[in-house]
C-alpha positions in Angstrom: 0.0 0.0 0.1 1.2 3.6 -0.9 0.7 5.8 2.1 1.0 9.6 2.3 1.4 12.0 5.2 0.3 15.6 4.5 0.7 18.8 6.6 -2.5 20.7 6.8 -2.3 24.6 6.6 -4.7 27.6 5.6 -3.6 26.9 1.9 -4.5 23.3 0.9 -3.8 23.5 -2.9 -0.2 22.6 -2.9 -0.9 19.5 -0.6 -3.9 18.5 -2.7 -1.9 18.7 -6.0 0.8 16.4 -4.6 -1.9 13.9 -3.8 -3.2 14.0 -7.3 0.3 13.5 -8.5 1.3 10.7 -6.4 -2.1 8.9 -6.1 -1.6 7.3 -2.8 -4.0 4.6 -1.4 -4.2 6.3 2.1 -3.6 9.9 3.3 -2.8 10.8 6.8 -3.2 14.5 7.8 -1.3 16.2 10.4 -3.3 19.2 11.9 -2.8 22.2 14.2 -5.4 23.4 16.5 -6.0 26.4 14.1 -6.5 24.2 11.1 -8.6 21.8 13.1 -11.1 24.6 14.3 -11.1 26.2 10.8 -12.3 23.0 9.1 -9.3 22.5 6.8 -9.0 18.8 7.2 -12.7 18.5 6.3 -12.4 20.7 3.3 -9.4 18.8 2.2 -11.0 15.3 2.5 -14.2 16.3 0.9 -12.4 17.7 -2.1 -10.4 14.5 -2.5 -13.7 12.5 -2.4 -15.6 14.6 -4.7 -13.2 15.9 -7.4 -9.9 14.0 -7.4 -11.1 11.0 -9.2 -9.0 8.8 -6.7 -10.1 6.1 -4.4 -8.3 7.1 -1.3 -8.7 5.9 2.3 -8.9 9.0 4.5 -8.8 7.8 8.1 -9.8 10.0 11.1 -6.8 12.2 11.9 -8.4 14.1 14.8 -5.7 13.2 17.3 -2.7 14.0 14.9 -2.4 17.5 16.2 1.1 19.1 16.1 2.3 22.2 18.0 3.3 24.8 15.3 6.2 26.3 17.3 7.7 22.8 18.2 9.2 20.9 15.3 9.7 17.8 17.6 6.1 17.5 18.0 5.7 17.0 14.3 8.7 14.7 14.0 7.3 12.5 16.7 3.8 12.1 15.0 5.5 11.4 11.6 7.8 8.8 13.1 4.9 7.1 14.9 2.9 6.9 11.6 6.0 5.4 9.7 6.5 2.8 12.3 2.8 1.5 12.2 3.4 -0.2 8.8 7.1 -0.1 8.2 7.0 -2.3 5.0 4.5 0.0 3.1 5.5 2.6 0.7 5.4 6.0 2.4 5.7 9.5 1.0 5.9 12.5 3.1 4.2 15.6 1.6 5.7 18.7 3.2 3.8 21.2 1.0 1.7 22.5 3.9 2.4 23.7 7.4 4.6 26.4 8.7 8.4 26.2 8.8 8.5 24.4 12.2 6.0 21.8 11.2 7.6 21.2 7.9 11.2 20.9 9.4 9.9 18.3 11.8 8.4 16.3 9.0 11.4 16.6 6.9 13.6 15.5 9.7 11.6 12.4 10.4 11.6 11.5 6.7 15.3 11.8 6.4 16.1 9.7 9.6 13.6 6.9 8.2 15.0 7.3 4.7 11.5 7.9 3.2 10.8 10.0 0.1 9.7 13.6 0.5 7.6 15.6 -1.8 6.8 19.4 -2.2 4.7 21.4 -4.4 6.1 24.8 -5.1 3.3 27.4 -5.8 5.9 29.3 -7.8 6.2 26.5 -10.2 2.8 24.9 -10.2 3.5 22.2 -12.8 6.1 20.3 -10.9 6.6 18.4 -7.6 10.0 18.7 -6.0 12.2 16.4 -3.8 13.3 18.7 -1.1 16.6 16.8 -0.5 17.8 16.7 -4.1 15.9 19.6 -5.6 14.8 17.3 -8.5 11.5 18.4 -10.1 8.8 16.0 -11.7 6.5 17.5 -14.1 2.8 16.8 -13.8 -0.3 18.0 -15.6 -3.0 17.9 -13.1 -4.6 21.2 -13.4 -7.5 22.1 -11.1 -11.1 22.9 -12.1 -13.2 25.7 -10.7 -15.1 23.4 -8.4 -12.1 21.8 -7.0 -10.6 25.2 -6.0 -13.7 26.4 -4.5 -14.0 23.3 -2.5 -10.6 23.6 -1.0 -11.7 26.9 0.5 -15.0 25.5 1.8 -17.3 26.8 -0.9 -19.9 24.8 -2.7 -20.3 25.7 -6.2 -23.5 25.6 -8.5 -22.6 26.0 -12.0 -25.1 27.3 -14.6 -25.7 24.1 -16.7 -27.7 26.0 -19.3 -25.5 27.2 -22.3 -26.3 29.8 -24.8 -27.3 28.5 -28.3 -25.1 29.4 -31.2 -27.4 32.1 -32.4 -27.5 33.7 -28.9 -23.6 33.8 -29.1 -23.6 35.3 -32.5 -26.0 38.0 -31.1 -23.6 38.7 -28.4 -20.9 39.3 -31.0 -23.2 41.9 -32.5 -23.8 43.6 -29.2 -20.0 43.6 -28.6 -19.3 45.3 -31.8 -21.3 48.1 -31.0 -22.4 47.8 -27.3 -25.6 49.5 -26.3 -25.1 52.5 -24.0 -27.9 51.4 -21.8 -30.3 48.6 -21.3 -32.8 48.4 -24.1 -36.0 48.7 -22.0 -34.8 52.1 -20.7 -34.5 53.8 -24.1 -37.0 53.7 -26.8 -37.4 56.0 -29.8 -40.7 57.2 -28.3 -39.6 58.1 -24.8 -36.1 58.6 -23.3 -37.1 58.8 -19.7 -35.4 56.0 -17.7 -37.9 53.7 -16.1 -40.9 55.0 -18.0 -41.9 51.5 -19.1 -42.4 48.6 -16.7 -41.4 45.1 -17.6 -44.5 44.4 -19.6 -44.5 47.6 -21.7 -40.8 47.4 -22.3 -41.2 43.9 -23.9 -43.6 45.3 -26.6 -41.3 48.3 -27.3 -37.6 47.5 -26.7 -36.7 46.6 -30.3 -37.5 50.1 -31.5 -34.2 51.4 -29.9 -31.9 49.1 -32.1 -30.6 49.6 -35.7 -32.2 47.5 -38.4 -29.2 45.3 -38.4 -29.5 44.5 -34.7 -33.3 44.1 -35.0 -32.9 41.3 -37.6 -30.4 39.7 -35.2 -32.8 40.0 -32.4 -35.5 38.3 -34.3 -33.6 35.0 -33.8 -33.9 35.5 -30.1 -37.4 36.9 -29.8 -40.2 35.3 -31.9 -42.9 37.5 -30.6 -43.5 40.6 -28.7 -42.6 39.1 -25.3 -39.4 38.1 -23.7 -38.9 35.3 -21.2 -36.7 35.8 -18.0 -33.6 34.4 -19.6 -34.0 36.5 -22.9 -34.6 39.6 -20.9 -31.4 39.0 -18.8 -29.5 38.4 -22.0 -30.5 41.6 -23.7 -30.2 43.6 -20.7 -26.7 42.7 -19.9 -25.5 38.9 -19.8 -24.6 39.1 -23.5 -21.3 40.5 -22.3 -20.7 37.4 -20.1 -21.7 35.2 -23.0 -19.4 37.0 -25.5 -16.2 36.8 -23.1 -16.9 33.2 -22.1 -17.2 32.0 -25.6 -13.9 33.6 -26.5 -12.1 32.1 -23.5 -13.6 28.8 -24.0 -12.6 28.7 -27.7 -9.0 29.8 -26.9 -8.7 28.1 -23.5 -5.7 25.8 -24.4 -3.6 28.9 -25.9 -4.7 31.0 -22.9 -3.5 28.2 -20.5 -6.9 27.9 -18.8 -7.8 24.7 -17.1 -11.4 25.3 -16.6 -13.8 28.2 -17.3 -17.5 28.5 -16.0 -20.1 31.1 -16.5 -22.7 32.3 -14.2 -21.7 30.1 -11.2 -23.3 30.5 -7.6 -20.8 29.9 -4.8 -21.9 29.4 -1.2 -20.3 28.9 2.3 -22.2 29.3 5.6 -24.2 32.5 5.2 -22.2 33.8 2.2 -23.7 33.4 -1.3 -22.4 35.2 -4.4 -22.8 34.7 -8.2 -19.7 35.0 -10.2 -20.3 36.1 -13.8 -17.2 34.0 -15.1 -14.8 32.0 -13.0 -11.8 30.3 -14.3 -8.7 28.5 -13.1 -5.3 29.1 -14.8 -2.3 27.3 -13.3 -2.9 27.8 -9.5 -4.8 30.9 -10.0 -8.5 31.4 -9.6 -9.7 34.3 -11.6 -13.2 35.9 -11.2 -14.4 38.2 -13.9 -17.3 40.7 -13.1 -19.1 41.9 -16.4 -20.9 45.2 -16.4 -22.9 46.1 -19.5 -24.6 49.5 -20.0 -23.3 52.9 -19.3 -23.1 52.4 -15.5 -23.1 56.2 -15.3 -24.7 56.3 -11.7 -22.1 54.1 -10.4 -18.6 55.2 -9.4 -15.7 53.0 -10.7 -14.2 53.1 -7.2 -17.4 51.8 -5.7 -17.5 48.9 -8.2 -13.9 48.0 -7.6 -14.7 47.9 -3.8 -17.7 45.7 -4.3 -15.8 43.3 -6.4 -12.9 43.2 -3.9 -15.3 42.4 -1.2 -16.3 39.2 -3.0 -12.7 38.3 -3.5 -11.8 38.8 0.1 -14.5 36.4 1.2 -12.6 33.6 -0.8 -9.6 34.0 1.5 -7.5 32.4 -1.4 -3.9 33.1 -1.8 -3.9 33.0 -5.4 -7.4 34.4 -6.4 -8.0 37.6 -8.3 -10.6 39.6 -9.7 -11.0 41.3 -13.2 -13.6 43.6 -14.6 -15.1 43.7 -18.1 -17.4 46.9 -18.6 -18.9 48.7 -21.5 -19.7 51.6 -18.9 -18.3 55.0 -19.3 -17.6 55.3 -15.5 -14.0 54.1 -15.9 -13.3 56.1 -19.0 -11.8 59.7 -19.3 -13.2 62.5 -21.4 -11.8 61.0 -24.5 -13.8 57.7 -23.9 -10.5 55.8 -24.6 -8.2 56.1 -21.8 -8.9 55.2 -18.0 -9.8 57.9 -15.8 -6.7 58.6 -13.6 -8.5 57.9 -10.3 -9.9 54.7 -11.6 -6.5 53.5 -13.0 -4.9 54.3 -9.7 -7.4 52.4 -7.7 -7.2 49.4 -10.0 -3.4 49.4 -9.6 -3.8 49.5 -5.8 -6.2 46.6 -5.9 -4.1 44.6 -8.4 -6.9 44.5 -10.8 -7.2 44.7 -14.5 -10.2 45.9 -16.7 -11.4 45.6 -20.1 -13.4 48.7 -21.2 -15.6 49.5 -24.0 -12.9 50.2 -26.7 -11.3 46.8 -25.8 -14.5 45.0 -25.9 -15.3 46.5 -29.4 -11.9 45.6 -30.7 -12.0 41.9 -29.4 -15.3 41.6 -31.3 -14.2 43.3 -34.6 -11.0 41.2 -34.6 -12.5 38.0 -33.4 -11.0 36.1 -36.4 -7.4 37.2 -35.6 -6.4 34.4 -33.1 -2.9 35.8 -32.3 -4.5 39.2 -31.3 -7.3 37.5 -29.2 -5.0 35.4 -27.4 -2.3 38.1 -26.8 -5.1 40.6 -25.6 -6.8 38.1 -23.4 -3.5 36.9 -21.8 -2.6 40.3 -21.0 -6.0 40.9 -19.4 -5.8 37.6 -17.4 -2.3 38.2 -16.1 -2.7 41.9 -15.2 -0.1 43.0 -17.8 -2.4 45.0 -19.8 
């Protein structure tokens, strides 16, 4: 039997990836009082059971609690585990834990002459032997649900997918984004909120060009819209447009998994993420804002999005914004407002604004450009 000893910590991803790589039959977890109270062991085990694809025995490890400031405590626990079945194949996974805990585990492994393994988050496609420095490549990328599960979140993806004709319509919108939701502006009346939902359904097409009206005929076969059609025309077309681009180029963009419209929940916290994706060890959440957004300050939107990101408490999670609104743009409608640009830098966020979205739509067939521009967006180098 192949047995692995893991060190539990706040960040579980490195330890989890080592489990996926080595595929042990049984995994022992060494805890601390802090990780035990925070439920890290439960999150780790549930993710292995639900998403790893492995059949792994996960014994109760509630009594394997190390003292975080005493490396002898960890060394003692590891040594006792190794002595339980000395003839088995053992691997000591030192990817988690603080320095003292890792030092105790490494010392026990060296004394017993057992192999060690370590996942370096700076080099996510390799596991490393800490004694020799030798790295082994592996290709076990994480999907969105795995990542969320390791932070205690359940995920409910949107299983409905936009039909091809709807995606073509999203492309049309992106080429010349409506400045506001179509139910607010009609040719007959420009007053916001004049029409309720019922009246807007009868009148919204009047605000569009003949070309867009022909495209909309694919979506709407009568005077009314259902809730999904309404949401699409009112703004989720932007989510659909970007999702389709990223899914089509996911290999070139280094994306492991990309999911639109996913609801995430933990305890009393629930949020919907417009687009969520994993790239290497990074989790990226993209907030899509269609319309002019003229009544909303860019800084307020940034703070709202950062609030969602903070609740994840993930080491390698970041948020990005895609918006057709004018609230991020300066007077020339091309460059970012100085204050918005400053706040984005401080928050470590990147943004796609209206001119960027239009260019992505009009150059959709230019694969090199699309991949380059989206890579810059995802990595924050734009």
